[in-house]
C-alpha positions in Angstrom: 0.0 0.0 0.0 2.8 2.4 0.8 4.5 1.9 -2.5 1.3 2.2 -4.4 0.4 5.4 -2.6 3.9 6.8 -3.2 3.6 6.0 -6.9 0.1 7.7 -7.2 1.4 10.9 -5.4 4.5 10.9 -7.6 2.4 10.5 -10.8 -0.1 13.2 -9.5 2.7 15.7 -8.9 4.2 15.0 -12.4 0.9 15.8 -13.9 0.5 19.0 -11.9 4.0 20.2 -12.8 3.3 19.5 -16.5 0.2 21.6 -16.3 2.0 24.4 -14.5 4.7 24.3 -17.1 2.1 24.8 -19.9 0.7 27.7 -17.9 4.1 29.3 -17.5 4.1 28.7 -13.7 6.9 27.3 -11.6 6.9 24.9 -8.7 8.5 27.7 -6.6 5.6 30.0 -7.5 3.0 27.5 -6.2 4.8 26.0 -3.3 7.3 28.6 -2.0 5.5 31.9 -2.5 6.0 33.6 0.8 3.6 36.2 2.1 4.8 39.8 1.9 5.4 41.3 5.3 4.5 44.9 6.1 8.1 45.8 6.7 9.1 44.3 3.4 6.3 46.3 1.6 7.5 49.7 2.9 11.3 49.2 3.3 14.2 49.0 0.9 13.8 45.2 0.5 12.0 45.6 -2.8 13.5 49.0 -3.9 14.2 49.3 -7.5 17.7 50.2 -8.7 18.0 53.5 -10.6 20.7 55.3 -12.6 21.0 58.5 -10.7 23.2 61.6 -10.4 23.6 62.0 -14.2 24.8 65.4 -15.4 25.1 65.9 -19.2 28.4 67.7 -20.0 27.9 70.9 -22.0 28.3 70.7 -25.8 29.3 67.0 -25.7 27.8 63.6 -25.9 29.2 62.7 -22.5 27.8 62.8 -19.0 29.0 62.5 -15.4 27.7 60.4 -12.6 28.6 59.0 -9.2 30.1 55.5 -9.4 28.1 52.5 -8.1 30.3 52.2 -5.0 29.7 56.0 -4.4 33.5 56.7 -4.2 34.1 58.4 -7.5 32.7 61.0 -9.9 33.2 59.6 -13.4 32.4 60.7 -17.0 30.9 58.4 -19.6 30.1 58.5 -23.2 26.4 58.4 -24.1 27.4 56.8 -27.4 29.5 53.9 -26.2 28.5 53.7 -22.5 32.2 53.4 -21.7 33.9 55.4 -19.0 35.9 58.4 -20.4 37.6 59.7 -17.2 37.6 59.7 -13.4 37.1 63.2 -12.3 37.3 62.5 -8.6 38.3 59.6 -6.4 38.1 59.3 -2.6 41.1 56.9 -2.6 44.1 58.3 -0.9 42.2 61.4 0.3 42.2 61.4 4.1 40.2 64.6 4.3 37.1 62.9 3.1 35.7 59.4 3.5 32.4 60.0 1.7 30.3 62.5 -0.2 26.6 62.9 -0.8 26.4 64.6 -4.2 28.4 66.9 -6.4 28.2 70.1 -8.6 30.3 70.3 -11.7 31.6 73.6 -13.1 30.7 74.7 -16.7 34.1 73.9 -18.0 34.2 70.5 -16.2 37.5 71.2 -14.4 36.2 71.9 -10.9 33.8 69.9 -8.7 32.0 70.8 -5.5 31.6 67.8 -3.3 28.6 67.9 -1.0 29.1 66.4 2.5 27.2 66.5 5.9 23.9 67.3 4.3 21.2 68.5 6.6 17.6 68.8 5.3 15.7 72.0 6.1 12.4 71.8 4.1 11.3 69.9 1.0 13.9 71.2 -1.3 16.3 73.1 0.9 19.3 71.9 2.9 22.7 72.9 4.2 25.9 71.1 3.5 29.7 71.4 3.8 31.2 71.6 0.4 34.8 70.8 -0.8 36.3 72.3 -3.9 38.2 69.8 -6.1 40.5 71.0 -8.9 40.7 68.2 -11.5 44.0 69.5 -13.0 46.0 70.1 -9.8 44.2 67.3 -7.9 43.8 69.6 -4.9 40.9 69.5 -2.4 40.0 72.5 -0.2 37.0 73.5 1.9 34.8 75.9 0.0 34.4 77.9 3.2 35.7 77.5 6.7 33.0 79.7 8.2 30.1 77.3 8.4 27.8 75.2 6.2 26.6 76.5 2.8 23.4 76.4 0.7 23.0 76.3 -3.1 26.6 76.9 -4.3 26.5 78.1 -7.8 29.4 78.3 -10.3 29.9 81.4 -12.4 29.8 80.7 -16.1 33.5 81.1 -16.4 33.9 78.5 -13.6 36.2 80.8 -11.6 33.9 81.7 -8.8 31.2 80.2 -6.6 28.3 82.1 -5.0 26.6 80.5 -2.0 24.2 81.4 0.8 25.0 81.1 4.5 22.6 82.3 7.3 20.4 84.1 4.7 23.4 86.1 3.3 25.2 85.7 0.0 28.9 85.1 -0.4 31.3 84.7 -3.4 34.5 82.9 -3.3 37.2 81.9 -5.8 38.3 79.0 -3.5 40.8 81.2 -1.6 39.2 84.6 -1.0 35.7 84.9 0.4 33.6 88.0 -0.1 30.4 88.7 1.8 27.9 90.4 -0.6 24.9 91.0 1.7 24.8 91.5 5.4 21.1 92.2 6.2 20.1 88.5 6.1 18.5 87.3 9.4 16.3 84.4 10.4 12.6 85.2 10.1 13.4 88.6 8.8 15.4 88.9 5.6 16.4 86.2 3.2 18.9 86.6 0.3 19.4 84.2 -2.5 17.1 81.4 -1.4 13.3 81.4 -1.3 11.2 81.6 1.9 9.2 78.6 3.0 6.1 79.2 0.9 7.9 80.0 -2.3 10.2 77.0 -1.9 7.3 74.7 -1.2 4.8 75.9 -3.8 7.0 77.1 -6.6 9.4 74.1 -6.2 12.8 75.7 -6.2 15.6 76.3 -3.6 18.1 78.6 -5.5 17.2 82.3 -6.0 20.5 83.4 -7.6 21.6 83.8 -11.2 24.9 84.8 -12.7 25.1 86.9 -15.8 26.7 85.1 -18.7 29.8 87.3 -18.7 30.4 86.4 -15.0 30.5 90.0 -14.1 27.4 90.2 -11.9 25.5 88.0 -9.6 21.7 88.7 -9.2 19.3 87.3 -6.6 15.9 87.6 -5.0 15.5 89.1 -1.6 12.6 88.2 0.6 11.5 90.6 3.4 9.3 88.5 5.7 9.3 90.8 8.7 5.5 91.3 8.4 4.6 87.7 7.7 3.0 86.0 10.7 4.9 83.4 12.6 3.8 79.8 13.2 5.3 77.9 16.1 5.6 74.1 16.2 6.1 72.5 19.7 9.1 70.2 19.9 9.8 67.5 22.4 12.8 65.3 23.2 11.4 62.3 21.3 13.6 59.5 19.9 15.4 58.7 16.7 16.7 61.3 16.8 16.5 62.5 20.4 16.5 66.2 21.1 18.1 66.4 24.5 17.7 70.2 24.7 14.0 69.5 25.2 14.5 66.7 27.8 12.6 68.6 30.6 10.7 71.3 28.9 9.4 71.3 25.3 10.7 74.0 22.9 9.4 75.7 19.8 10.4 75.8 16.1 9.2 79.2 14.9 9.1 80.2 11.2 7.3 82.5 8.9 4.2 80.9 7.2 1.7 83.1 5.3 -1.7 81.6 5.4 -4.4 82.2 2.8 -5.3 85.8 2.6 -2.5 86.9 5.0 0.6 89.0 4.4 3.3 87.5 2.2 6.9 88.3 2.0 7.8 91.4 0.0 10.2 90.2 -2.8 12.6 92.3 -4.8 15.5 91.5 -7.2 19.0 92.7 -6.7 22.4 92.5 -8.4 26.0 92.9 -7.4 28.7 94.1 -9.9 32.0 92.4 -9.2 34.0 94.9 -11.2 32.5 98.0 -9.6 32.0 96.3 -6.2 28.5 97.8 -6.1 25.0 96.5 -5.3 21.6 97.8 -6.5 18.0 96.8 -6.8 16.8 95.7 -10.2 14.0 97.6 -11.8 11.3 94.9 -12.1 7.7 96.0 -12.3 5.7 94.1 -9.6 2.9 94.8 -7.2 3.8 94.7 -3.5 1.8 91.5 -2.9 2.9 89.7 -6.1 5.5 86.9 -6.6 8.8 86.5 -8.2 8.9 82.7 -8.6 12.2 82.5 -10.5 15.3 84.4 -11.4 16.9 82.8 -14.4 20.4 82.9 -16.0 20.4 83.5 -19.7 23.3 83.5 -22.3 22.1 86.3 -24.6 22.6 89.1 -23.9 25.6 88.4 -21.6 24.8 91.1 -19.1 21.2 90.2 -18.4 19.1 87.9 -16.3 15.4 87.0 -16.6 13.0 87.5 -13.7 9.5 85.8 -13.6 6.6 87.6 -11.9 3.1 86.5 -11.0 0.2 88.5 -9.6 -1.3 87.2 -6.4 -4.2 85.5 -8.2 -1.6 83.7 -10.2 -3.4 84.0 -13.5 -0.8 86.3 -15.1 2.8 85.2 -15.6 5.3 87.7 -17.0 9.0 87.2 -17.9 11.2 90.3 -17.8 14.7 90.6 -19.2 16.7 92.9 -16.9 20.1 94.4 -17.6 22.4 94.0 -14.6 24.4 97.0 -15.7 21.7 99.6 -16.4 18.0 100.1 -15.3 16.8 98.7 -18.6 13.9 96.2 -18.1 11.7 94.9 -20.9 8.8 92.4 -20.7 9.4 89.4 -23.0 6.2 87.4 -22.5 2.9 87.8 -20.7 1.0 84.5 -20.2 -2.6 85.0 -19.1 -5.0 82.1 -19.0 -8.4 81.4 -17.2 -8.3 80.5 -13.5 -4.6 80.1 -12.9 -1.2 79.6 -14.6 0.0 76.1 -13.6 3.2 76.0 -11.6 4.6 73.5 -14.2 4.6 76.4 -16.7 7.4 78.1 -14.9 9.3 74.8 -14.2 9.2 73.8 -17.9 9.9 77.2 -19.6 13.2 76.9 -21.5 15.6 79.8 -22.4 18.1 79.0 -25.1 20.7 81.2 -26.7 18.1 82.7 -29.1 14.7 81.3 -28.2 12.2 80.9 -25.4 9.9 77.9 -25.2 6.7 78.4 -23.1 4.3 75.7 -22.1 0.7 77.0 -22.0 -2.8 75.5 -21.8 -4.3 78.5 -23.7 -5.9 76.2 -26.2 -7.3 73.8 -23.6 -4.3 71.5 -23.4 -0.7 72.2 -22.3 1.3 72.7 -25.5 4.6 74.4 -26.4 4.9 77.9 -27.9 8.2 79.0 -29.5 9.3 82.7 -29.1 12.4 84.4 -30.2 14.7 85.8 -27.5 13.0 89.1 -27.5 9.5 87.6 -26.9 8.0 87.5 -30.3 5.8 84.5 -30.9 7.0 82.3 -33.8 4.6 79.4 -33.6 2.8 76.8 -31.6 5.2 73.8 -31.8 2.7 70.9 -31.5 -1.0 70.4 -30.8 -3.5 67.7 -30.0 -5.8 66.5 -27.2 -3.0 65.7 -24.8 -0.9 67.6 -22.2 2.8 68.2 -22.5 4.2 67.2 -19.1 8.0 67.9 -19.4 10.4 69.7 -21.7 13.8 68.1 -22.2 15.3 70.8 -24.4 15.4 72.6 -27.7 18.0 71.8 -30.4 18.3 75.2 -32.0 20.6 74.0 -34.8 17.9 71.6 -36.1 14.8 73.5 -34.8 13.7 70.5 -32.8 12.2 70.2 -29.4 12.2 67.1 -27.2 9.3 66.7 -24.7 7.3 64.3 -22.7 3.5 64.1 -23.3 0.5 62.2 -21.8 0.3 59.8 -24.7 -1.3 57.5 -25.9 -3.5 58.1 -22.9 -3.6 60.3 -19.8 -2.3 57.4 -17.7 0.9 57.0 -19.8 3.9 59.1 -20.9 5.8 59.1 -24.2 9.0 61.0 -25.2 8.3 62.9 -28.4 10.5 64.6 -31.0 9.0 67.6 -32.7 10.4 69.8 -35.5 8.8 72.3 -37.8 7.6 69.5 -40.1 6.8 66.4 -38.0 6.0 64.9 -34.6 7.4 61.5 -33.7 7.0 59.4 -30.6 10.5 58.0 -30.0 9.6 55.7 -27.0 7.1 53.3 -28.5 6.8 51.0 -25.5 3.5 51.5 -23.6 3.8 52.7 -20.1 5.7 55.6 -18.4 8.7 56.9 -20.4 11.1 59.6 -19.5 14.5 60.8 -20.8 17.8 62.4 -20.0 19.3 63.9 -23.1 22.9 64.6 -24.0 23.5 68.4 -24.2 24.1 68.0 -28.0 20.7 66.1 -28.3 22.3 63.2 -30.2 21.5 60.6 -27.5 19.3 60.1 -24.5 19.0 57.7 -21.6 15.4 56.3 -21.6 13.7 55.5 -18.4 10.7 53.2 -18.7 8.4 51.3 -16.3 4.8 50.2 -16.2 2.5 49.2 -13.4 3.8 45.6 -13.3 7.5 46.2 -14.2 10.1 48.3 -12.4 12.5 50.7 -14.1 14.5 49.9 -17.2 17.2 52.3 -18.3 18.3 52.2 -21.9 20.5 54.2 -24.2 18.9 55.5 -27.4 19.7 57.8 -30.3 17.6 60.9 -30.8 15.3 59.0 -33.2 14.5 56.5 -30.5 16.6 53.5 -31.7 17.7 51.5 -28.6 21.4 51.0 -28.6 21.8 49.0 -25.4 20.2 48.4 -22.0 21.9 50.0 -19.0 19.8 48.7 -16.1 16.9 46.3 -16.2 16.0 45.5 -12.6 15.6 41.8 -13.5 16.8 40.8 -10.0 14.0 42.8 -8.4 11.5 41.3 -10.9 12.5 37.8 -10.0 12.4 38.6 -6.3 8.8 40.0 -6.6 7.8 37.0 -8.7 8.8 34.7 -5.9 6.1 36.3 -3.7 3.4 35.8 -6.4 2.0 39.3 -6.0 -0.9 40.8 -7.8 -0.7 43.7 -10.2 -3.0 46.7 -10.7 -5.8 46.3 -13.3 -7.0 49.5 -15.0 -10.7 50.3 -15.5 -13.0 53.2 -16.4 -16.6 54.0 -15.4 -19.1 56.8 -15.8 -20.6 58.6 -12.8 -24.3 59.5 -12.5 -23.3 63.0 -13.6 -21.9 61.6 -16.9 -18.2 62.0 -16.0 -15.8 59.3 -17.2 -13.1 58.5 -14.6 -10.0 56.4 -14.7 -9.1 53.9 -12.0 -7.0 50.9 -11.0 -8.0 47.9 -8.9 -5.8 45.2 -7.3 -7.4 41.9 -6.3 -6.0 39.1 -4.1 -4.0 36.5 -6.1 -6.6 33.9 -5.0 -9.5 36.1 -6.1 -12.8 34.2 -6.4 -15.4 36.0 -8.5 -18.2 34.2 -6.6 -17.2 35.8 -3.3 -17.8 39.4 -2.1 -14.8 41.3 -0.9 -14.3 44.3 1.3 -12.7 47.2 -0.6 -10.2 49.8 0.5 -10.1 53.0 -1.7 -7.0 55.0 -1.8 -6.9 58.5 -3.4 -5.2 61.9 -3.4 -7.2 64.0 -5.8 -5.4 67.4 -5.6 -5.3 69.8 -8.6 -3.2 68.4 -11.4 -2.2 65.2 -9.5 -2.4 61.7 -10.8 -2.6 58.4 -9.0 -3.9 56.3 -11.8 -0.7 55.9 -13.9 0.7 53.0 -15.9 4.0 53.3 -14.1 6.1 51.7 -11.3 5.3 54.7 -9.1 1.7 53.5 -8.9 0.1 52.7 -5.5 -0.4 54.4 -2.2 3.2 54.1 -1.3 4.4 53.9 -4.9 7.0 51.1 -5.6 4.7 49.1 -7.8 1.9 49.2 -5.3 3.6 46.8 -2.9 1.8 48.2 0.1 -1.5 47.8 -1.7 -0.4 44.2 -2.6 0.1 43.6 1.1 -3.4 44.8 1.8 -4.8 42.3 -0.8 -3.0 39.5 1.2 -5.2 40.5 4.1 -8.3 39.8 2.0 -9.1 43.2 0.6 -9.6 44.6 -2.9 -7.7 47.9 -3.3 -9.0 50.5 -5.7 -8.0 54.0 -6.7 -9.8 56.5 -9.0 -8.7 60.0 -10.2 -11.6 62.3 -9.9 -12.3 65.7 -11.4 -9.5 68.2 -10.9 -6.7 65.7 -11.5 -4.1 66.1 -14.2 -3.2 65.1 -17.8 -6.8 65.4 -19.2 -6.7 69.1 -20.3 -7.4 72.4 -18.6 -11.2 72.0 -18.5 -11.1 68.7 -16.6 -8.4 70.0 -14.2 -9.6 73.5 -13.5 -13.3 72.7 -12.9 -12.7 72.5 -9.2 -11.5 76.1 -9.2 -12.8 78.2 -6.2 -14.4 75.2 -4.5 -11.8 72.6 -3.6 -13.3 69.4 -2.3 -16.9 69.5 -3.5 -16.5 67.7 -6.9 -13.5 65.6 -5.7 -15.5 64.1 -2.8 -18.6 63.6 -5.0 -16.5 61.5 -7.4 -15.1 59.3 -4.6 -18.6 58.6 -3.4 -19.6 57.8 -7.0 -16.6 55.4 -7.1 -17.8 53.6 -4.0 -21.3 53.3 -5.5 -19.9 51.9 -8.7 -17.7 49.4 -6.9 -20.6 48.4 -4.6 -22.6 47.3 -7.6 -19.9 44.9 -8.8 -20.9 41.3 -8.1 -17.6 40.5 -6.2 -17.7 43.6 -3.8 -19.4 43.8 -0.5 -21.0 47.3 -0.7 -21.4 47.5 3.0 -17.7 47.1 3.6 -15.9 49.9 1.7 -13.3 52.1 3.3 -11.3 55.1 2.1 -8.0 56.7 3.0 -5.5 59.3 1.9 -2.6 61.5 2.9 -2.4 65.3 2.8 -4.9 66.4 0.1 -6.0 62.8 0.1 -6.7 63.1 3.8 -8.8 66.2 3.1 -10.6 64.3 0.4 -11.2 61.4 2.7 -12.9 63.6 5.3 -14.9 65.4 2.6 -16.0 62.1 1.1 -17.0 60.6 4.5 -19.2 63.7 5.1 -20.5 64.1 1.6 -24.0 63.1 2.7 -24.3 59.7 1.1 -23.1 57.2 3.8 -21.2 54.8 1.5 -18.0 54.5 3.6 -17.9 52.2 6.6 -14.6 53.6 7.8 -11.7 55.8 6.7 -8.2 57.0 7.6 -7.0 60.6 7.1 -3.3 61.3 7.4 -2.1 64.9 7.8 -5.2 66.4 6.3 -6.0 70.1 5.7 -9.4 70.7 7.3 -10.0 74.3 6.4 -8.2 76.0 3.5 -7.8 79.2 5.5 -5.2 77.4 7.6 -3.1 76.5 4.6 -0.4 78.5 2.8 -1.2 81.5 0.6 0.5 80.4 -2.7 -1.1 77.0 -3.0 -4.5 77.8 -1.6 -5.0 81.1 -3.5 -3.9 79.6 -6.8 -7.1 77.4 -6.6 -9.3 79.3 -4.2 -8.3 83.0 -4.3 -8.4 84.6 -0.8 -10.9 83.9 2.0 -11.9 87.5 1.8 -12.8 87.1 -1.9 -14.3 83.6 -1.8 -16.0 83.1 1.5 -18.5 80.6 0.1 -15.7 78.4 -1.4 -13.8 78.3 1.9 -17.0 77.3 3.8 -16.9 74.0 2.0 -14.6 72.1 4.3 -14.5 69.1 6.7 -15.0 71.3 9.8 -18.2 72.7 8.5 -19.3 69.1 7.6 -18.4 67.5 10.9 -22.0 66.8 11.7 -22.3 64.8 8.5 -19.3 62.6 9.2 -20.3 58.9 8.8 -18.1 55.9 9.4 -15.4 54.9 11.8 -12.6 57.5 11.5 -8.8 57.3 12.3 -6.9 60.6 12.2 -3.0 60.7 12.1 -0.8 63.7 12.2 2.8 64.7 12.9 3.3 67.3 15.6 6.2 68.9 13.7 4.3 69.2 10.4 5.6 72.4 8.9 3.4 72.0 5.8 -0.1 71.0 7.0 0.0 72.4 10.6 -1.4 70.3 13.5 -3.8 73.2 13.9 -5.9 71.6 11.1 -6.3 68.4 13.2 -6.9 70.2 16.5 -9.7 72.4 15.1 -11.3 69.4 13.3 -11.3 67.1 16.3 -12.9 69.9 18.3 -15.6 70.1 15.7 -16.1 66.3 15.9 -16.3 66.4 19.6 -19.0 69.1 19.6 -20.9 67.2 16.9 -20.7 64.1 19.2 -18.8 62.0 16.7 -16.5 59.2 17.8 -13.0 59.0 16.3 -9.5 57.8 17.0 -6.5 60.0 16.8 -2.7 59.2 16.5 0.0 61.8 17.2 3.6 61.4 16.0 6.1 63.4 18.1 8.5 65.6 16.3 7.5 64.2 12.9 6.9 66.4 9.8 4.4 66.0 7.0 6.0 62.8 5.8 5.7 61.1 9.2 8.9 59.0 9.1 12.1 58.3 11.1 13.1 55.2 13.0 10.1 52.9 13.3 7.6 55.7 12.7 6.4 54.8 9.1 6.1 51.2 10.0 4.0 52.0 13.0 1.8 54.4 11.1 0.9 52.0 8.3 0.3 49.2 10.7 -2.4 51.3 12.3 -3.9 51.9 8.9 -3.9 48.2 8.1 -5.4 47.3 11.6 -8.1 50.0 11.3 -9.3 48.5 8.0 -9.1 44.9 9.4 -11.1 45.8 12.5 -13.8 47.7 10.6 -14.1 45.9 7.2 -13.6 42.2 8.0 
């Protein structure tokens, strides 16, 4: 009997393995697929490799990058992929044992090595820089007087400007000159933006050299009259702040809320030959913005200053002489509702031309101007948005761009000249590019929702020459865990609006069962969560955290509602002046749609989100239709009057102008809150202040609504450090398990 049984089992297993082979499965997939742990889902365990730190070398087909062992700065040929030279090597340099990043001079002969980096806000940081001379092989401290910010080489590579303690300095590596002396914390800032300009205009360097290297220009922020916000700080752990061991302290900084006083910003210049400083003559109202100061090559003694009115529906570019008071407006961009921040980020100034992104025809397209601001032509058109500009090859009258093609959920790299338009990354998914400065080659970055990043070298017509990095090891590692991938879908709401979404089901999904659903969303203006890319998912990284949730027996779904990006100006800007109303309505409609699916338990649907997604969660749970059994809101704004001026007024104008729009908020809807709610917030959140949470919970208390609340000591808007992120997401998981299963 034993031998007979053994033979039968052996024969049975052979049959099973044969069937699995036909289906493309492996024995390891069936028998050894290990469940994903929460720590694995959110840690570096499954982190994709990337090719980072690439700096194209000017007027060449070469680039520089940090070596894989992070010990050298090397130059490579785009064409061959072979190393051309070692520009810097830590070996035999006792002064340094590591570096974080580098800045290369225009002539490629000097490097600034970034060490001891300390983050300040989202884009800003201080560091100690070392100056490396590639010819003499000498290494010296850029400055012996304290850490620096935004060191910037002059075009002739002979000098470096930097900011320390809100003042500007210039050094040649030996002699250090202090240019400004009025900089002071929470009062005057020179050469770097204040908090709100850094956060909402996405930059950290407010200095620009003239092309002749004779003058340095910068933006100066006077924030004396901006009101101060104070964050309470405690000792905490990881890191511990021993200065607050017995009594808490405060971090105080200037934060202009909607409708409140902003910094007064002016443009200044310093003439190195004359040793003189003066204010530049830039026409701007006292409550307007200067979101950029830009170095240009032609003319050699000028810079360009961008200005925006407070409503942010008019963007102007001025060319300003650094030697005279001459100032001329090059371009005025005025569109309905607001000029998108990406317009500023993607404007390109070349030797003789300006390329301006604009949604003036309903979609974001590119417009070519000469250097004096005369419109030459619209460079391309169609029912899609341009999402990035890689550069303009003036010699061949050709622009390289990224566009939301062939659908809003995808990206393609496109080559456009005066006669034709060609997609040069035909693979479906999310494509990006890093071009050589001569535009002969580019490094392609591709991923989709089920495959991590692949880096390839291509010529400028899109022909792939070789693969640089494919992440095959990660793909095999993920395959061992037999994880599900997102599935895309569309549906039409009761208001006739077609929305895009993705859904992730358990790997053992049974269509005859009814599953609880967790909806994740963000929903802020111009954002996208439904993308055919590896950054898909609530924690990105190929939706690994969402895959972990499916292992707990949930279906996870995500839908981009009205106001989200890559579907043209009309779709994005329809939430103008009333953030939250349409966005919440669309999430409720999503829940109703999902609840009608035969495999969904309509009585067990939850929703969660972070930041704007937290706001959208609260708005959706109090929309009036009680479709959500529970929800989690992390770091949510709860009344837009508590949020910063630049972001909020871009979409809402001021509370004084738009009282009805501001009245649409979770605090006012507290009595309508339905479902079991978990709130999470960091006490040191410099972005969405804890004030939002405190005022909202008070409204819930007075409305007699039950809720749970988690506070994270000394943590900012990202809520991380030590075990913090793991703890936070475990509470999210447990909340849904307790309330939906």
